[in-house]
C-alpha positions in Angstrom: 62.6 54.3 0.6 63.9 52.2 -2.4 64.3 54.0 -5.7 63.4 53.2 -9.3 65.9 53.7 -12.2 65.7 53.7 -16.0 68.7 52.7 -18.1 69.1 53.4 -21.8 72.0 51.7 -23.6 72.1 48.7 -21.3 73.5 46.4 -24.0 76.6 48.6 -24.4 79.9 48.2 -22.7 79.3 50.8 -19.9 75.5 50.5 -19.8 75.6 46.8 -19.2 78.0 47.2 -16.2 75.9 50.0 -14.9 72.7 47.9 -15.1 74.3 45.0 -13.1 75.5 47.5 -10.5 72.0 49.0 -10.1 70.4 45.5 -9.8 72.9 44.6 -7.0 72.4 47.9 -5.2 69.9 47.7 -2.3 68.9 51.3 -2.7 67.0 50.3 -5.9 64.0 48.0 -6.0 63.1 48.4 -9.7 65.2 49.0 -12.8 63.5 49.6 -16.2 65.5 49.1 -19.4 64.5 50.5 -22.8 66.5 49.1 -25.7 66.5 47.9 -29.2 67.8 44.5 -28.1 67.5 42.4 -25.0 70.2 42.7 -22.4 69.7 38.9 -21.7 69.6 39.4 -17.9 66.9 37.8 -15.7 66.4 39.5 -12.4 63.3 40.2 -10.2 64.1 43.9 -10.1 64.4 44.2 -13.9 61.7 45.3 -16.3 62.7 45.4 -20.0 61.0 47.0 -23.0 62.3 46.1 -26.5 61.5 49.2 -28.6 62.5 51.5 -31.4 64.5 54.1 -29.4 63.9 56.6 -32.2 60.3 56.6 -31.0 61.0 56.8 -27.2 58.4 59.5 -26.8 55.7 57.0 -27.5 56.5 55.2 -24.2 56.0 58.3 -22.0 53.5 56.5 -19.8 56.0 53.8 -18.9 58.9 56.3 -18.5 58.6 56.6 -14.7 61.5 56.6 -12.3 63.5 58.5 -9.7 66.6 58.5 -11.9 67.4 58.1 -15.6 70.8 56.9 -16.8 71.6 57.3 -20.5 74.6 55.4 -21.9 73.6 55.7 -25.6 76.3 56.3 -28.1 77.7 55.1 -31.4 80.8 55.6 -33.6 81.7 56.7 -37.1 82.8 53.1 -37.9 79.5 51.6 -36.7 77.2 54.4 -38.0 78.7 56.1 -41.0 75.6 58.0 -42.0 75.7 61.4 -40.3 71.9 61.7 -40.0 71.6 58.4 -38.3 74.6 59.2 -36.1 72.9 62.4 -35.0 69.6 60.6 -34.3 71.5 58.3 -32.0 74.0 60.5 -30.2 71.8 63.6 -30.1 68.2 62.5 -30.6 67.9 59.7 -28.1 69.5 61.4 -25.1 67.5 64.6 -25.7 64.3 62.7 -26.1 65.0 60.9 -22.8 65.7 64.2 -21.1 62.5 65.7 -22.4 60.6 62.7 -20.9 62.3 63.4 -17.6 61.1 67.0 -17.7 57.5 66.0 -18.7 57.3 63.2 -16.1 58.9 65.1 -13.2 62.0 62.9 -13.0 64.6 65.1 -11.2 67.8 63.2 -11.9 69.3 62.6 -15.4 72.8 61.2 -15.9 74.2 61.0 -19.4 77.5 60.0 -21.0 79.0 62.5 -23.4 82.7 62.7 -24.3 85.8 64.7 -23.5 86.1 67.5 -26.0 82.3 67.9 -26.6 81.6 71.4 -27.9 78.6 72.6 -29.8 80.6 74.8 -32.2 83.5 72.3 -32.7 84.7 71.7 -36.2 84.8 68.0 -35.4 81.4 66.4 -36.2 81.6 63.9 -33.3 82.5 66.6 -30.7 80.0 69.0 -32.2 77.1 66.4 -32.0 77.9 65.7 -28.3 78.2 69.4 -27.6 74.8 70.1 -29.1 73.3 67.2 -27.1 74.7 68.7 -23.9 73.3 72.1 -24.6 69.9 70.7 -25.4 69.8 68.6 -22.3 70.9 71.5 -20.1 68.3 73.9 -21.6 65.6 71.7 -20.1 66.8 72.6 -16.6 66.2 69.2 -15.0 67.2 69.8 -11.3 69.9 67.1 -11.1 71.5 66.9 -14.5 75.0 65.3 -14.7 76.9 65.0 -18.0 79.9 62.8 -17.8 82.8 63.6 -20.3 85.1 60.6 -20.3 88.2 60.2 -22.3 88.8 56.9 -24.3 86.8 54.1 -22.7 88.8 50.9 -22.3 87.4 47.4 -22.3 86.4 44.7 -24.8 83.6 45.6 -27.2 81.4 43.4 -29.4 82.6 45.2 -32.5 86.2 45.9 -33.7 87.1 49.6 -33.8 90.4 50.0 -35.7 91.1 53.5 -34.5 90.6 52.6 -30.9 92.7 49.4 -31.3 95.6 51.4 -32.7 95.3 54.0 -30.0 95.3 51.4 -27.3 98.5 49.8 -28.6 100.2 53.2 -28.6 98.8 54.0 -25.1 100.4 50.8 -23.7 103.7 52.4 -24.4 103.0 56.0 -23.4 100.3 55.8 -20.7 102.8 56.4 -17.8 103.1 60.1 -18.9 99.3 60.6 -18.6 99.6 60.3 -14.8 101.1 63.7 -14.5 99.9 67.3 -14.9 97.4 68.4 -17.5 97.8 65.2 -19.5 96.1 63.2 -16.7 92.7 64.5 -18.1 93.3 62.3 -21.3 94.1 59.1 -19.5 91.8 56.2 -20.7 89.1 55.3 -18.3 87.5 51.9 -17.5 83.7 51.5 -18.0 83.1 50.3 -14.5 84.7 53.5 -13.2 82.2 55.5 -15.3 79.3 53.4 -14.1 80.3 53.8 -10.4 80.6 57.6 -10.9 77.1 57.7 -12.6 75.5 56.1 -9.6 77.6 58.1 -7.1 76.5 61.5 -8.5 72.9 60.4 -8.8 72.9 59.7 -5.1 75.3 62.3 -3.8 75.1 65.2 -6.2 77.9 67.2 -7.7 78.9 70.9 -7.8 78.6 71.2 -11.6 76.6 69.6 -14.4 79.6 68.6 -16.5 82.0 66.2 -15.0 85.3 65.7 -16.9 87.3 62.5 -17.2 89.8 63.2 -14.4 87.0 63.8 -11.9 85.0 60.8 -13.1 88.1 58.7 -12.3 88.2 60.1 -8.8 84.5 59.7 -8.1 84.4 56.2 -9.5 87.3 54.8 -7.6 
């Protein structure tokens, strides 16, 4: 029996790749996208709602699927206001997870970050960590939280910190192939997208999936 999926963050780097994979996947006959902007894709399987994601709970009646994929995320450079940052990186994923719980959706897959920790002194890591804790507290049967390292690929906006880091990585990345450092190896967005679909369909032994394992499952 064909499945239905919901994607949040389909205009982002990883989310857009994920959406295209789901549309091409014969296991799915319907994919619903909720977003602030159109993903500019026309496909018979695709249903798109352009909404204010800060009011996602108002669309509970339309939030119906077998699986929900959340690729929502921002950066300090793009969203400098901490309150707005928290509403995006914490508020939207948690609101989506609550709708899963209310509507009996058993599979929720969300992208977090390597280093996420709810009591971290780093605001970014602390926000992601609190999001993870809130999502897990809802006890959705098949909850999978991906914790990737730096995500490679071309983005619409220029991120100076990532740009500098990528230049450095071009020189030192061979050392990340060995030992404990392998966990910090940058990861491609299509690898993350493949892993998200894989765990949704096959399950995984733990809720949190770190970057090294994402790399293995998404190959």
